[in-house]
Short mmCIF file of the C-alpha atoms (twelve columns), coordinates in Angstrom:
data_MODEL
# 
_entry.id   MODEL 
# 
loop_
_atom_site.group_PDB 
_atom_site.id 
_atom_site.type_symbol 
_atom_site.label_atom_id 
_atom_site.label_alt_id 
_atom_site.label_comp_id 
_atom_site.label_asym_id 
_atom_site.label_seq_id 
_atom_site.Cartn_x 
_atom_site.Cartn_y 
_atom_site.Cartn_z 
_atom_site.pdbx_PDB_model_num 
ATOM 1  C CA . MET A 1  14.406 12.163 22.589 1 
ATOM 2  C CA . LYS A 2  14.994 8.523  21.707 1 
ATOM 3  C CA . ILE A 3  17.114 7.845  18.644 1 
ATOM 4  C CA . VAL A 4  15.459 5.193  16.478 1 
ATOM 5  C CA . THR A 5  17.951 2.666  15.141 1 
ATOM 6  C CA . ASP A 6  17.591 -0.005 12.469 1 
ATOM 7  C CA . GLY A 7  17.471 -2.616 15.247 1 
ATOM 8  C CA . ASP A 8  14.640 -0.835 17.053 1 
ATOM 9  C CA . ILE A 9  12.520 -0.674 13.912 1 
ATOM 10 C CA . GLU A 10 13.219 -4.314 13.026 1 
ATOM 11 C CA . GLU A 11 11.913 -5.353 16.457 1 
ATOM 12 C CA . PHE A 12 8.502  -3.878 15.633 1 
ATOM 13 C CA . LEU A 13 8.498  -4.315 11.863 1 
ATOM 14 C CA . PRO A 14 10.374 -7.424 10.692 1 
ATOM 15 C CA . VAL A 15 10.365 -6.510 7.003  1 
ATOM 16 C CA . ASP A 16 12.592 -6.962 3.973  1 
ATOM 17 C CA . ASP A 17 15.729 -4.847 3.540  1 
ATOM 18 C CA . ASP A 18 14.206 -3.273 0.421  1 
ATOM 19 C CA . ILE A 19 11.320 -1.931 2.510  1 
ATOM 20 C CA . MET A 20 13.699 -0.818 5.259  1 
ATOM 21 C CA . ASP A 21 15.756 1.182  2.748  1 
ATOM 22 C CA . LYS A 22 12.603 3.141  1.877  1 
ATOM 23 C CA . LEU A 23 11.294 3.380  5.457  1 
ATOM 24 C CA . ILE A 24 14.442 4.585  7.251  1 
ATOM 25 C CA . PRO A 25 14.799 7.889  5.316  1 
ATOM 26 C CA . ILE A 26 11.104 8.657  5.868  1 
ATOM 27 C CA . VAL A 27 11.405 8.054  9.605  1 
ATOM 28 C CA . GLU A 28 14.585 10.128 9.841  1 
ATOM 29 C CA . GLU A 29 13.007 12.945 7.835  1 
ATOM 30 C CA . ARG A 30 10.005 13.062 10.176 1 
ATOM 31 C CA . LEU A 31 12.241 13.080 13.253 1 
ATOM 32 C CA . PHE A 32 14.212 16.040 11.877 1 
ATOM 33 C CA . CYS A 33 10.984 17.866 10.998 1 
ATOM 34 C CA . ASP A 34 9.656  17.328 14.533 1 
ATOM 35 C CA . ASP A 35 12.882 18.742 15.993 1 
ATOM 36 C CA . GLU A 36 12.674 21.851 13.818 1 
ATOM 37 C CA . GLU A 37 9.056  22.556 14.772 1 
ATOM 38 C CA . GLU A 38 9.750  22.595 18.523 1 
# 
């Protein structure tokens, strides 16, 4: 499984740091949830 880093996300979504601070935890939470379901 590919680990998503801040740099990877910024490549696709060049957004403000304030948005990133809210987006990163959501992405990480979904990745952990996906791992647990498998």
